[in-house]
A tleap script that builds the chain and sets N, CA, C and O, in Angstrom:
source leaprc.protein.ff14SB
mol = sequence {
  NMET LYS PHE TRP PHE SER ALA GLY VAL VAL
  VAL TYR PHE LYS ARG LYS ASN LYS VAL GLU
  PHE LEU LEU LEU LYS TYR SER ASN GLY GLY
  HIE TRP GLY PHE PRO LYS GLY ARG ILE GLU
  LYS GLY GLU THR LYS ILE GLN ALA ALA GLU
  ARG GLU LEU PHE GLU GLU ALA GLY VAL ARG
  ALA LYS ILE HIE ASP LYS PHE GLU GLN SER
  PHE GLU TYR PHE PHE THR GLY GLU ASN GLY
  GLU LEU SER LYS LYS THR VAL TYR PHE PHE
  LEU GLY LYS ALA VAL TYR LYS HIE VAL THR
  ILE SER ASN GLU HIE VAL ASP TYR ALA TRP
  LEU GLU TYR GLU ASP ALA TYR GLU LYS LEU
  THR TYR ASP ASN ALA LYS GLU LEU LEU LYS
  ASP ALA ASN ASN PHE LEU LEU LYS ASN ILE
  CLEU
}
set mol.1.N position { -24.223 5.177 -9.422 }
set mol.1.CA position { -22.984 4.709 -8.838 }
set mol.1.C position { -21.782 5.599 -9.115 }
set mol.1.O position { -21.572 6.088 -10.225 }
set mol.2.N position { -20.996 5.789 -8.042 }
set mol.2.CA position { -19.780 6.525 -8.144 }
set mol.2.C position { -18.616 5.579 -8.350 }
set mol.2.O position { -18.599 4.461 -7.834 }
set mol.3.N position { -17.669 6.035 -9.095 }
set mol.3.CA position { -16.362 5.248 -9.443 }
set mol.3.C position { -15.171 6.032 -8.781 }
set mol.3.O position { -15.039 7.247 -8.929 }
set mol.4.N position { -14.257 5.206 -7.994 }
set mol.4.CA position { -13.168 5.849 -7.493 }
set mol.4.C position { -11.989 5.127 -7.901 }
set mol.4.O position { -12.063 3.925 -8.154 }
set mol.5.N position { -10.838 5.807 -7.990 }
set mol.5.CA position { -9.571 5.158 -8.384 }
set mol.5.C position { -8.419 5.651 -7.365 }
set mol.5.O position { -8.176 6.840 -7.154 }
set mol.6.N position { -7.841 4.721 -6.848 }
set mol.6.CA position { -6.665 4.974 -5.995 }
set mol.6.C position { -5.419 4.271 -6.432 }
set mol.6.O position { -5.425 3.464 -7.362 }
set mol.7.N position { -4.286 4.608 -5.709 }
set mol.7.CA position { -2.980 4.030 -5.955 }
set mol.7.C position { -2.287 3.805 -4.810 }
set mol.7.O position { -2.463 4.612 -3.897 }
set mol.8.N position { -1.544 2.903 -4.643 }
set mol.8.CA position { -0.844 2.625 -3.387 }
set mol.8.C position { 0.408 1.842 -3.690 }
set mol.8.O position { 0.613 1.388 -4.816 }
set mol.9.N position { 1.353 1.665 -2.555 }
set mol.9.CA position { 2.638 1.011 -2.656 }
set mol.9.C position { 2.782 -0.065 -1.658 }
set mol.9.O position { 2.559 0.184 -0.473 }
set mol.10.N position { 3.101 -1.117 -2.003 }
set mol.10.CA position { 3.660 -2.192 -1.102 }
set mol.10.C position { 5.014 -1.924 -0.929 }
set mol.10.O position { 5.752 -2.194 -1.877 }
set mol.11.N position { 5.618 -1.333 0.334 }
set mol.11.CA position { 6.753 -0.852 0.502 }
set mol.11.C position { 7.637 -1.874 1.313 }
set mol.11.O position { 7.244 -2.438 2.335 }
set mol.12.N position { 8.861 -2.044 0.746 }
set mol.12.CA position { 9.779 -3.119 1.434 }
set mol.12.C position { 11.156 -2.195 1.862 }
set mol.12.O position { 11.459 -1.125 1.333 }
set mol.13.N position { 11.725 -2.714 2.687 }
set mol.13.CA position { 13.191 -2.170 3.034 }
set mol.13.C position { 14.090 -3.334 3.373 }
set mol.13.O position { 13.869 -4.092 4.317 }
set mol.14.N position { 15.225 -3.444 2.464 }
set mol.14.CA position { 16.224 -4.527 2.561 }
set mol.14.C position { 17.567 -4.039 3.082 }
set mol.14.O position { 18.195 -3.088 2.618 }
set mol.15.N position { 17.947 -4.843 4.153 }
set mol.15.CA position { 19.200 -4.544 4.630 }
set mol.15.C position { 19.838 -6.050 4.900 }
set mol.15.O position { 19.308 -6.911 5.602 }
set mol.16.N position { 20.966 -6.163 4.260 }
set mol.16.CA position { 21.708 -7.399 4.243 }
set mol.16.C position { 20.605 -8.531 3.658 }
set mol.16.O position { 20.053 -8.422 2.563 }
set mol.17.N position { 20.407 -9.564 4.543 }
set mol.17.CA position { 19.460 -10.643 4.207 }
set mol.17.C position { 18.047 -10.429 4.850 }
set mol.17.O position { 17.285 -11.395 4.881 }
set mol.18.N position { 17.705 -9.387 5.296 }
set mol.18.CA position { 16.456 -9.023 5.909 }
set mol.18.C position { 15.587 -8.115 5.167 }
set mol.18.O position { 15.968 -6.988 4.849 }
set mol.19.N position { 14.366 -8.597 4.865 }
set mol.19.CA position { 13.442 -7.783 4.119 }
set mol.19.C position { 12.271 -7.504 4.972 }
set mol.19.O position { 11.774 -8.454 5.576 }
set mol.20.N position { 11.756 -6.304 5.102 }
set mol.20.CA position { 10.723 -5.908 5.909 }
set mol.20.C position { 9.623 -5.133 4.995 }
set mol.20.O position { 9.973 -4.469 4.019 }
set mol.21.N position { 8.393 -5.257 5.353 }
set mol.21.CA position { 7.392 -4.587 4.726 }
set mol.21.C position { 6.639 -3.622 5.595 }
set mol.21.O position { 6.261 -4.008 6.700 }
set mol.22.N position { 6.369 -2.309 5.160 }
set mol.22.CA position { 5.685 -1.405 5.838 }
set mol.22.C position { 4.103 -1.617 5.856 }
set mol.22.O position { 3.440 -1.767 4.830 }
set mol.23.N position { 3.620 -1.612 7.053 }
set mol.23.CA position { 2.066 -1.700 7.209 }
set mol.23.C position { 1.689 -0.450 7.904 }
set mol.23.O position { 2.411 0.088 8.744 }
set mol.24.N position { 0.494 0.010 7.516 }
set mol.24.CA position { 0.006 1.106 8.400 }
set mol.24.C position { -1.199 0.752 9.029 }
set mol.24.O position { -1.911 -0.022 8.390 }
set mol.25.N position { -1.665 1.189 10.298 }
set mol.25.CA position { -2.937 0.910 10.851 }
set mol.25.C position { -3.858 2.192 10.650 }
set mol.25.O position { -3.523 3.300 11.070 }
set mol.26.N position { -4.988 1.960 10.007 }
set mol.26.CA position { -5.862 3.029 9.604 }
set mol.26.C position { -6.535 3.480 10.824 }
set mol.26.O position { -6.941 2.639 11.626 }
set mol.27.N position { -6.712 4.904 11.064 }
set mol.27.CA position { -7.626 5.327 12.150 }
set mol.27.C position { -9.109 5.245 11.808 }
set mol.27.O position { -9.914 5.389 12.728 }
set mol.28.N position { -9.503 5.046 10.680 }
set mol.28.CA position { -10.744 4.787 10.147 }
set mol.28.C position { -11.054 3.196 9.978 }
set mol.28.O position { -10.804 2.637 8.911 }
set mol.29.N position { -11.615 2.493 11.093 }
set mol.29.CA position { -11.728 1.123 11.096 }
set mol.29.C position { -10.705 0.369 11.701 }
set mol.29.O position { -10.969 -0.792 12.013 }
set mol.30.N position { -9.545 0.839 11.928 }
set mol.30.CA position { -8.586 0.153 12.631 }
set mol.30.C position { -7.794 -0.872 11.886 }
set mol.30.O position { -6.914 -1.508 12.466 }
set mol.31.N position { -8.074 -1.059 10.611 }
set mol.31.CA position { -7.415 -2.155 10.033 }
set mol.31.C position { -6.097 -1.887 9.557 }
set mol.31.O position { -5.786 -0.703 9.427 }
set mol.32.N position { -5.177 -2.869 9.243 }
set mol.32.CA position { -3.861 -2.929 8.789 }
set mol.32.C position { -3.706 -3.052 7.274 }
set mol.32.O position { -4.223 -3.976 6.645 }
set mol.33.N position { -3.004 -2.124 6.733 }
set mol.33.CA position { -2.918 -2.227 5.118 }
set mol.33.C position { -1.639 -1.465 4.740 }
set mol.33.O position { -0.718 -1.167 5.501 }
set mol.34.N position { -1.754 -1.186 3.349 }
set mol.34.CA position { -0.670 -0.505 2.790 }
set mol.34.C position { -1.076 1.013 2.510 }
set mol.34.O position { -2.247 1.387 2.434 }
set mol.35.N position { -0.040 1.784 2.376 }
set mol.35.CA position { -0.342 3.252 1.934 }
set mol.35.C position { -0.978 3.310 0.607 }
set mol.35.O position { -0.537 2.683 -0.356 }
set mol.36.N position { -2.069 4.104 0.561 }
set mol.36.CA position { -2.767 4.418 -0.681 }
set mol.36.C position { -3.688 5.450 -0.550 }
set mol.36.O position { -4.078 5.769 0.573 }
set mol.37.N position { -4.140 6.087 -1.678 }
set mol.37.CA position { -5.025 7.145 -1.691 }
set mol.37.C position { -5.453 7.538 -3.069 }
set mol.37.O position { -4.919 7.008 -4.042 }
set mol.38.N position { -6.436 8.487 -3.208 }
set mol.38.CA position { -7.096 8.822 -4.418 }
set mol.38.C position { -6.061 9.369 -5.446 }
set mol.38.O position { -5.159 10.126 -5.085 }
set mol.39.N position { -6.213 8.975 -6.707 }
set mol.39.CA position { -5.564 9.588 -7.767 }
set mol.39.C position { -6.125 10.932 -8.303 }
set mol.39.O position { -7.223 11.119 -8.828 }
set mol.40.N position { -5.211 11.760 -8.078 }
set mol.40.CA position { -5.729 13.106 -8.472 }
set mol.40.C position { -5.627 13.490 -9.884 }
set mol.40.O position { -4.809 12.906 -10.596 }
set mol.41.N position { -6.428 14.479 -10.390 }
set mol.41.CA position { -6.508 14.835 -11.824 }
set mol.41.C position { -5.180 15.325 -12.279 }
set mol.41.O position { -4.565 16.223 -11.705 }
set mol.42.N position { -4.761 14.686 -13.350 }
set mol.42.CA position { -3.431 15.073 -14.000 }
set mol.42.C position { -2.315 14.112 -13.537 }
set mol.42.O position { -1.233 14.146 -14.123 }
set mol.43.N position { -2.534 13.221 -12.472 }
set mol.43.CA position { -1.543 12.297 -12.034 }
set mol.43.C position { -1.552 10.989 -12.687 }
set mol.43.O position { -2.619 10.482 -13.035 }
set mol.44.N position { -0.356 10.378 -12.886 }
set mol.44.CA position { -0.243 8.912 -13.335 }
set mol.44.C position { -0.667 8.073 -12.021 }
set mol.44.O position { -0.820 8.628 -10.933 }
set mol.45.N position { -0.822 6.848 -12.197 }
set mol.45.CA position { -0.946 5.942 -11.014 }
set mol.45.C position { 0.244 5.996 -10.174 }
set mol.45.O position { 0.197 6.110 -8.950 }
set mol.46.N position { 1.425 5.902 -10.937 }
set mol.46.CA position { 2.754 5.805 -9.939 }
set mol.46.C position { 2.888 7.165 -9.262 }
set mol.46.O position { 3.213 7.186 -8.074 }
set mol.47.N position { 2.643 8.414 -9.984 }
set mol.47.CA position { 2.743 9.649 -9.218 }
set mol.47.C position { 1.964 9.595 -8.092 }
set mol.47.O position { 2.494 9.960 -7.042 }
set mol.48.N position { 0.626 9.155 -8.069 }
set mol.48.CA position { -0.356 9.165 -7.048 }
set mol.48.C position { 0.212 8.303 -5.902 }
set mol.48.O position { 0.266 8.685 -4.733 }
set mol.49.N position { 0.659 7.017 -6.384 }
set mol.49.CA position { 1.149 6.011 -5.263 }
set mol.49.C position { 2.415 6.686 -4.565 }
set mol.49.O position { 2.449 6.558 -3.341 }
set mol.50.N position { 3.429 7.365 -5.147 }
set mol.50.CA position { 4.459 7.940 -4.518 }
set mol.50.C position { 4.015 9.046 -3.601 }
set mol.50.O position { 4.416 9.117 -2.440 }
set mol.51.N position { 3.172 9.919 -4.144 }
set mol.51.CA position { 2.558 11.014 -3.360 }
set mol.51.C position { 1.991 10.526 -2.159 }
set mol.51.O position { 2.381 11.023 -1.103 }
set mol.52.N position { 1.028 9.522 -2.145 }
set mol.52.CA position { 0.472 9.078 -1.075 }
set mol.52.C position { 1.342 8.355 -0.080 }
set mol.52.O position { 1.113 8.445 1.126 }
set mol.53.N position { 2.244 7.708 -0.517 }
set mol.53.CA position { 3.152 7.065 0.381 }
set mol.53.C position { 3.967 8.139 1.106 }
set mol.53.O position { 4.275 7.894 2.272 }
set mol.54.N position { 4.346 9.273 0.575 }
set mol.54.CA position { 5.026 10.343 1.264 }
set mol.54.C position { 4.039 10.973 2.111 }
set mol.54.O position { 4.415 11.170 3.267 }
set mol.55.N position { 2.820 11.351 1.802 }
set mol.55.CA position { 1.903 11.973 2.503 }
set mol.55.C position { 1.505 11.111 3.828 }
set mol.55.O position { 1.506 11.608 4.954 }
set mol.56.N position { 1.186 9.839 3.568 }
set mol.56.CA position { 0.725 8.953 4.766 }
set mol.56.C position { 1.823 8.381 5.677 }
set mol.56.O position { 1.555 7.981 6.810 }
set mol.57.N position { 3.054 8.349 5.169 }
set mol.57.CA position { 4.093 7.716 5.946 }
set mol.57.C position { 5.398 8.408 5.944 }
set mol.57.O position { 6.305 8.026 6.683 }
set mol.58.N position { 5.543 9.515 5.060 }
set mol.58.CA position { 6.729 10.254 4.952 }
set mol.58.C position { 7.971 9.479 4.582 }
set mol.58.O position { 9.113 9.624 5.018 }
set mol.59.N position { 7.513 8.628 3.691 }
set mol.59.CA position { 8.663 7.615 2.963 }
set mol.59.C position { 8.804 7.823 1.515 }
set mol.59.O position { 7.791 7.978 0.833 }
set mol.60.N position { 9.969 7.838 0.991 }
set mol.60.CA position { 10.318 7.864 -0.350 }
set mol.60.C position { 10.713 6.468 -0.744 }
set mol.60.O position { 11.403 5.776 0.004 }
set mol.61.N position { 10.279 6.044 -1.922 }
set mol.61.CA position { 10.582 4.652 -2.394 }
set mol.61.C position { 10.897 4.614 -3.800 }
set mol.61.O position { 10.383 5.421 -4.575 }
set mol.62.N position { 11.775 3.656 -4.211 }
set mol.62.CA position { 12.099 3.563 -5.686 }
set mol.62.C position { 10.942 2.529 -6.204 }
set mol.62.O position { 10.809 1.452 -5.623 }
set mol.63.N position { 10.113 2.878 -7.305 }
set mol.63.CA position { 9.069 2.128 -7.603 }
set mol.63.C position { 9.502 1.079 -8.824 }
set mol.63.O position { 9.995 1.442 -9.892 }
set mol.64.N position { 9.230 -0.230 -8.462 }
set mol.64.CA position { 9.503 -1.332 -9.539 }
set mol.64.C position { 8.339 -1.257 -10.583 }
set mol.64.O position { 7.200 -1.655 -10.341 }
set mol.65.N position { 8.735 -0.715 -11.751 }
set mol.65.CA position { 7.660 -0.626 -12.589 }
set mol.65.C position { 7.141 -1.817 -13.244 }
set mol.65.O position { 6.178 -1.699 -14.002 }
set mol.66.N position { 7.740 -3.088 -13.010 }
set mol.66.CA position { 7.408 -4.257 -13.508 }
set mol.66.C position { 6.323 -4.950 -12.720 }
set mol.66.O position { 5.722 -5.939 -13.140 }
set mol.67.N position { 6.111 -4.382 -11.569 }
set mol.67.CA position { 5.105 -4.983 -10.732 }
set mol.67.C position { 3.995 -4.024 -10.558 }
set mol.67.O position { 4.202 -2.924 -10.045 }
set mol.68.N position { 2.824 -4.394 -10.965 }
set mol.68.CA position { 1.474 -3.611 -10.860 }
set mol.68.C position { 0.392 -4.568 -10.667 }
set mol.68.O position { 0.276 -5.467 -11.499 }
set mol.69.N position { -0.434 -4.498 -9.663 }
set mol.69.CA position { -1.693 -5.141 -9.546 }
set mol.69.C position { -2.658 -4.325 -9.115 }
set mol.69.O position { -2.341 -3.258 -8.589 }
set mol.70.N position { -3.874 -4.654 -9.250 }
set mol.70.CA position { -5.203 -3.918 -8.894 }
set mol.70.C position { -6.273 -4.832 -8.427 }
set mol.70.O position { -6.344 -6.012 -8.769 }
set mol.71.N position { -7.155 -4.197 -7.578 }
set mol.71.CA position { -8.318 -5.032 -7.160 }
set mol.71.C position { -9.418 -4.088 -7.028 }
set mol.71.O position { -9.181 -2.904 -6.789 }
set mol.72.N position { -10.621 -4.532 -7.169 }
set mol.72.CA position { -11.892 -3.680 -7.079 }
set mol.72.C position { -12.812 -4.247 -5.822 }
set mol.72.O position { -12.861 -5.410 -5.421 }
set mol.73.N position { -13.438 -3.234 -5.376 }
set mol.73.CA position { -14.360 -3.495 -4.248 }
set mol.73.C position { -15.478 -2.461 -4.402 }
set mol.73.O position { -15.356 -1.430 -5.063 }
set mol.74.N position { -16.620 -2.842 -3.708 }
set mol.74.CA position { -17.829 -2.024 -3.742 }
set mol.74.C position { -18.064 -1.596 -2.217 }
set mol.74.O position { -17.822 -2.407 -1.323 }
set mol.75.N position { -18.488 -0.448 -1.963 }
set mol.75.CA position { -18.781 0.166 -0.766 }
set mol.75.C position { -19.921 1.123 -0.756 }
set mol.75.O position { -20.275 1.686 -1.791 }
set mol.76.N position { -20.491 1.315 0.364 }
set mol.76.CA position { -21.523 2.362 0.478 }
set mol.76.C position { -20.990 3.512 1.162 }
set mol.76.O position { -20.337 3.377 2.196 }
set mol.77.N position { -21.261 4.789 0.577 }
set mol.77.CA position { -20.647 5.928 0.940 }
set mol.77.C position { -21.590 6.502 2.145 }
set mol.77.O position { -22.633 5.973 2.531 }
set mol.78.N position { -21.037 7.621 2.624 }
set mol.78.CA position { -21.788 8.210 3.865 }
set mol.78.C position { -23.273 8.547 3.474 }
set mol.78.O position { -24.157 8.449 4.325 }
set mol.79.N position { -23.542 8.934 2.222 }
set mol.79.CA position { -24.853 9.259 1.829 }
set mol.79.C position { -25.656 7.977 1.439 }
set mol.79.O position { -26.803 8.150 1.026 }
set mol.80.N position { -25.187 6.769 1.527 }
set mol.80.CA position { -25.819 5.747 1.137 }
set mol.80.C position { -25.774 5.277 -0.175 }
set mol.80.O position { -26.407 4.287 -0.540 }
set mol.81.N position { -24.936 6.050 -1.019 }
set mol.81.CA position { -24.767 5.657 -2.425 }
set mol.81.C position { -23.737 4.553 -2.624 }
set mol.81.O position { -22.669 4.570 -2.012 }
set mol.82.N position { -24.042 3.664 -3.420 }
set mol.82.CA position { -23.037 2.551 -3.708 }
set mol.82.C position { -21.892 3.054 -4.598 }
set mol.82.O position { -22.122 3.727 -5.603 }
set mol.83.N position { -20.642 2.710 -4.206 }
set mol.83.CA position { -19.565 3.123 -5.003 }
set mol.83.C position { -18.652 2.014 -5.328 }
set mol.83.O position { -18.596 1.005 -4.626 }
set mol.84.N position { -17.910 2.193 -6.421 }
set mol.84.CA position { -16.905 1.068 -6.803 }
set mol.84.C position { -15.579 1.655 -6.845 }
set mol.84.O position { -15.344 2.590 -7.610 }
set mol.85.N position { -14.599 1.115 -5.988 }
set mol.85.CA position { -13.249 1.536 -6.012 }
set mol.85.C position { -12.353 0.578 -6.768 }
set mol.85.O position { -12.455 -0.633 -6.569 }
set mol.86.N position { -11.490 1.068 -7.616 }
set mol.86.CA position { -10.347 0.294 -8.171 }
set mol.86.C position { -9.154 0.931 -7.647 }
set mol.86.O position { -9.000 2.147 -7.757 }
set mol.87.N position { -8.178 0.072 -7.002 }
set mol.87.CA position { -7.095 0.370 -6.317 }
set mol.87.C position { -5.776 -0.193 -7.164 }
set mol.87.O position { -5.731 -1.404 -7.381 }
set mol.88.N position { -4.895 0.509 -7.559 }
set mol.88.CA position { -3.708 0.031 -8.336 }
set mol.88.C position { -2.405 -0.070 -7.201 }
set mol.88.O position { -2.106 0.874 -6.470 }
set mol.89.N position { -1.847 -1.109 -7.201 }
set mol.89.CA position { -0.667 -1.191 -6.267 }
set mol.89.C position { 0.554 -1.441 -7.064 }
set mol.89.O position { 0.600 -2.169 -8.055 }
set mol.90.N position { 1.624 -0.721 -6.507 }
set mol.90.CA position { 3.000 -0.912 -6.952 }
set mol.90.C position { 3.894 -1.443 -5.889 }
set mol.90.O position { 3.522 -1.385 -4.717 }
set mol.91.N position { 5.171 -2.012 -6.244 }
set mol.91.CA position { 6.002 -2.314 -5.381 }
set mol.91.C position { 7.181 -1.289 -5.238 }
set mol.91.O position { 7.731 -0.834 -6.241 }
set mol.92.N position { 7.527 -0.964 -4.062 }
set mol.92.CA position { 8.675 0.060 -4.000 }
set mol.92.C position { 9.687 -0.229 -2.874 }
set mol.92.O position { 9.300 -0.669 -1.791 }
set mol.93.N position { 10.950 0.012 -3.126 }
set mol.93.CA position { 11.964 -0.131 -2.149 }
set mol.93.C position { 12.229 1.128 -1.503 }
set mol.93.O position { 12.672 2.085 -2.139 }
set mol.94.N position { 11.947 1.182 -0.104 }
set mol.94.CA position { 12.157 2.255 0.605 }
set mol.94.C position { 13.524 2.809 0.554 }
set mol.94.O position { 14.482 2.036 0.537 }
set mol.95.N position { 13.694 4.111 0.526 }
set mol.95.CA position { 15.016 4.702 0.564 }
set mol.95.C position { 15.575 4.788 1.992 }
set mol.95.O position { 16.783 4.914 2.189 }
set mol.96.N position { 14.691 4.721 2.963 }
set mol.96.CA position { 15.045 4.904 4.489 }
set mol.96.C position { 13.794 4.215 5.174 }
set mol.96.O position { 12.745 3.959 4.584 }
set mol.97.N position { 14.043 3.973 6.413 }
set mol.97.CA position { 12.978 3.290 7.242 }
set mol.97.C position { 12.324 4.364 8.155 }
set mol.97.O position { 11.316 4.022 8.773 }
set mol.98.N position { 12.723 5.427 8.279 }
set mol.98.CA position { 12.042 6.542 9.122 }
set mol.98.C position { 10.569 6.781 8.634 }
set mol.98.O position { 10.312 7.029 7.456 }
set mol.99.N position { 9.694 6.696 9.543 }
set mol.99.CA position { 8.309 6.774 9.286 }
set mol.99.C position { 7.704 7.858 9.948 }
set mol.99.O position { 7.880 7.894 11.166 }
set mol.100.N position { 6.937 8.875 9.359 }
set mol.100.CA position { 6.109 9.790 10.063 }
set mol.100.C position { 4.577 9.512 9.640 }
set mol.100.O position { 4.259 9.780 8.482 }
set mol.101.N position { 3.673 9.020 10.471 }
set mol.101.CA position { 2.373 8.703 9.982 }
set mol.101.C position { 1.586 9.877 9.978 }
set mol.101.O position { 1.784 10.791 10.779 }
set mol.102.N position { 0.589 9.899 9.003 }
set mol.102.CA position { -0.500 10.932 8.978 }
set mol.102.C position { -1.445 10.887 10.042 }
set mol.102.O position { -1.302 10.032 10.915 }
set mol.103.N position { -2.500 11.787 10.091 }
set mol.103.CA position { -3.470 11.823 10.983 }
set mol.103.C position { -4.496 10.592 10.619 }
set mol.103.O position { -5.294 10.111 11.424 }
set mol.104.N position { -4.329 10.182 9.284 }
set mol.104.CA position { -5.206 9.013 8.868 }
set mol.104.C position { -4.874 7.691 9.492 }
set mol.104.O position { -5.610 6.710 9.389 }
set mol.105.N position { -3.649 7.701 10.196 }
set mol.105.CA position { -3.170 6.341 10.847 }
set mol.105.C position { -2.960 6.426 12.239 }
set mol.105.O position { -2.836 7.540 12.749 }
set mol.106.N position { -2.904 5.416 12.915 }
set mol.106.CA position { -2.577 5.450 14.404 }
set mol.106.C position { -1.190 4.727 14.744 }
set mol.106.O position { -0.518 5.042 15.726 }
set mol.107.N position { -0.850 3.787 13.891 }
set mol.107.CA position { 0.376 2.966 14.051 }
set mol.107.C position { 1.030 2.673 12.723 }
set mol.107.O position { 0.550 2.979 11.632 }
set mol.108.N position { 2.195 2.038 12.929 }
set mol.108.CA position { 2.809 1.491 11.772 }
set mol.108.C position { 3.761 0.410 12.254 }
set mol.108.O position { 4.120 0.314 13.428 }
set mol.109.N position { 4.168 -0.440 11.221 }
set mol.109.CA position { 4.937 -1.614 11.619 }
set mol.109.C position { 5.854 -1.902 10.441 }
set mol.109.O position { 5.361 -1.997 9.317 }
set mol.110.N position { 7.073 -2.036 10.621 }
set mol.110.CA position { 7.933 -2.751 9.452 }
set mol.110.C position { 8.088 -4.334 9.968 }
set mol.110.O position { 8.611 -4.663 11.033 }
set mol.111.N position { 7.532 -5.215 9.001 }
set mol.111.CA position { 7.409 -6.468 9.538 }
set mol.111.C position { 7.997 -7.454 8.428 }
set mol.111.O position { 7.819 -7.218 7.233 }
set mol.112.N position { 8.717 -8.586 8.884 }
set mol.112.CA position { 9.031 -9.511 7.883 }
set mol.112.C position { 8.007 -10.082 7.322 }
set mol.112.O position { 6.940 -9.967 7.925 }
set mol.113.N position { 8.020 -10.861 6.011 }
set mol.113.CA position { 6.850 -11.398 5.277 }
set mol.113.C position { 5.852 -12.068 6.160 }
set mol.113.O position { 4.694 -11.652 6.165 }
set mol.114.N position { 6.228 -13.115 6.936 }
set mol.114.CA position { 5.216 -13.887 7.624 }
set mol.114.C position { 4.442 -13.121 8.584 }
set mol.114.O position { 3.224 -13.298 8.633 }
set mol.115.N position { 5.042 -12.250 9.389 }
set mol.115.CA position { 4.392 -11.271 10.441 }
set mol.115.C position { 3.587 -10.391 9.656 }
set mol.115.O position { 2.434 -10.197 10.043 }
set mol.116.N position { 4.000 -9.815 8.601 }
set mol.116.CA position { 3.079 -8.828 7.825 }
set mol.116.C position { 1.884 -9.584 7.194 }
set mol.116.O position { 0.810 -9.025 6.972 }
set mol.117.N position { 2.087 -10.660 6.967 }
set mol.117.CA position { 0.914 -11.417 6.288 }
set mol.117.C position { -0.098 -11.673 7.338 }
set mol.117.O position { -1.294 -11.486 7.118 }
set mol.118.N position { 0.341 -12.087 8.444 }
set mol.118.CA position { -0.562 -12.313 9.601 }
set mol.118.C position { -1.267 -11.021 10.165 }
set mol.118.O position { -2.402 -11.085 10.636 }
set mol.119.N position { -0.563 -9.863 10.101 }
set mol.119.CA position { -1.110 -8.666 10.618 }
set mol.119.C position { -2.215 -7.999 9.639 }
set mol.119.O position { -3.238 -7.465 10.067 }
set mol.120.N position { -1.903 -8.092 8.383 }
set mol.120.CA position { -2.861 -7.625 7.452 }
set mol.120.C position { -4.270 -8.022 7.682 }
set mol.120.O position { -4.532 -9.188 7.976 }
set mol.121.N position { -5.197 -7.114 7.565 }
set mol.121.CA position { -6.638 -7.278 7.852 }
set mol.121.C position { -7.343 -8.050 6.839 }
set mol.121.O position { -8.003 -9.046 7.132 }
set mol.122.N position { -7.220 -7.630 5.711 }
set mol.122.CA position { -8.206 -8.124 4.496 }
set mol.122.C position { -7.354 -9.090 3.559 }
set mol.122.O position { -6.160 -8.972 3.283 }
set mol.123.N position { -8.204 -10.031 3.153 }
set mol.123.CA position { -7.606 -11.044 2.283 }
set mol.123.C position { -7.005 -10.437 1.003 }
set mol.123.O position { -5.874 -10.802 0.681 }
set mol.124.N position { -7.642 -9.573 0.270 }
set mol.124.CA position { -7.046 -8.987 -0.845 }
set mol.124.C position { -5.590 -8.366 -0.497 }
set mol.124.O position { -4.768 -8.404 -1.413 }
set mol.125.N position { -5.220 -7.843 0.643 }
set mol.125.CA position { -3.992 -7.390 0.946 }
set mol.125.C position { -3.130 -8.488 1.305 }
set mol.125.O position { -1.919 -8.349 1.135 }
set mol.126.N position { -3.547 -9.462 1.736 }
set mol.126.CA position { -2.682 -10.575 1.927 }
set mol.126.C position { -2.303 -11.264 0.585 }
set mol.126.O position { -1.169 -11.705 0.401 }
set mol.127.N position { -3.221 -11.336 -0.280 }
set mol.127.CA position { -2.811 -11.841 -1.596 }
set mol.127.C position { -1.744 -10.922 -2.152 }
set mol.127.O position { -0.690 -11.379 -2.595 }
set mol.128.N position { -2.013 -9.639 -2.130 }
set mol.128.CA position { -1.245 -8.560 -2.775 }
set mol.128.C position { 0.307 -8.901 -2.151 }
set mol.128.O position { 1.266 -9.089 -2.898 }
set mol.129.N position { 0.392 -8.946 -0.830 }
set mol.129.CA position { 1.767 -9.071 -0.067 }
set mol.129.C position { 2.309 -10.375 -0.653 }
set mol.129.O position { 3.472 -10.363 -1.058 }
set mol.130.N position { 1.607 -11.473 -0.740 }
set mol.130.CA position { 2.080 -12.640 -1.216 }
set mol.130.C position { 2.670 -12.569 -2.650 }
set mol.130.O position { 3.754 -13.097 -2.897 }
set mol.131.N position { 1.924 -11.888 -3.628 }
set mol.131.CA position { 2.366 -11.772 -4.945 }
set mol.131.C position { 3.650 -10.850 -5.014 }
set mol.131.O position { 4.583 -11.142 -5.762 }
set mol.132.N position { 3.666 -9.741 -4.218 }
set mol.132.CA position { 4.878 -8.883 -4.158 }
set mol.132.C position { 6.095 -9.511 -3.639 }
set mol.132.O position { 7.189 -9.229 -4.130 }
set mol.133.N position { 5.959 -10.418 -2.591 }
set mol.133.CA position { 7.001 -11.148 -1.937 }
set mol.133.C position { 7.469 -12.156 -3.019 }
set mol.133.O position { 8.688 -12.252 -3.166 }
set mol.134.N position { 6.716 -12.867 -3.744 }
set mol.134.CA position { 7.075 -13.766 -4.749 }
set mol.134.C position { 7.793 -13.054 -5.921 }
set mol.134.O position { 8.701 -13.609 -6.540 }
set mol.135.N position { 7.346 -11.780 -6.210 }
set mol.135.CA position { 8.147 -11.124 -7.302 }
set mol.135.C position { 9.515 -10.707 -6.902 }
set mol.135.O position { 10.428 -10.695 -7.728 }
set mol.136.N position { 9.693 -10.351 -5.617 }
set mol.136.CA position { 10.908 -9.963 -5.031 }
set mol.136.C position { 11.823 -11.019 -5.074 }
set mol.136.O position { 12.958 -10.877 -5.530 }
set mol.137.N position { 11.296 -12.306 -4.526 }
set mol.137.CA position { 12.078 -13.442 -4.473 }
set mol.137.C position { 12.606 -13.886 -6.022 }
set mol.137.O position { 13.753 -14.284 -6.224 }
set mol.138.N position { 11.810 -13.783 -6.845 }
set mol.138.CA position { 12.094 -14.136 -8.266 }
set mol.138.C position { 12.942 -13.023 -9.084 }
set mol.138.O position { 13.691 -13.406 -9.982 }
set mol.139.N position { 12.847 -11.900 -8.831 }
set mol.139.CA position { 13.323 -10.973 -9.547 }
set mol.139.C position { 14.457 -10.073 -8.999 }
set mol.139.O position { 15.376 -9.660 -9.706 }
set mol.140.N position { 14.320 -9.809 -7.702 }
set mol.140.CA position { 15.066 -8.800 -7.101 }
set mol.140.C position { 16.191 -9.387 -5.968 }
set mol.140.O position { 17.368 -9.025 -5.984 }
set mol.141.N position { 15.715 -10.217 -5.120 }
set mol.141.CA position { 16.554 -10.500 -3.980 }
set mol.141.C position { 17.572 -11.606 -4.370 }
set mol.141.O position { 18.392 -12.008 -3.546 }
savepdb mol mol.pdb
quit
């Protein structure tokens, strides 16, 4: 079994009383999710998350170091080998809303919480968004 480690960011943008979250539509499978990618050798989880956010969406964000969550899942690779992936997520406040998606994605959306929750494809991403939103409400907003 192979083991993979990735990092990503639940990105939000706040203007006045409006908070929006960035979702990306992946070209591989067409699901909606958050920017994430493999942690490269020598990188911290936060460095990887920031790099992936910029590579996949062209966005810079200030990471809140008090929010970190992870989840694990199993998948079968192209060669049929079972793999386990652990993904670490952080919460980040976007410096700007301009997005330039990479070729790994076909669309993006800035959405308020309820709409983002409905658009996310996977339950683990929905739970992550719920936890991130609750963290924002209690600690930031």
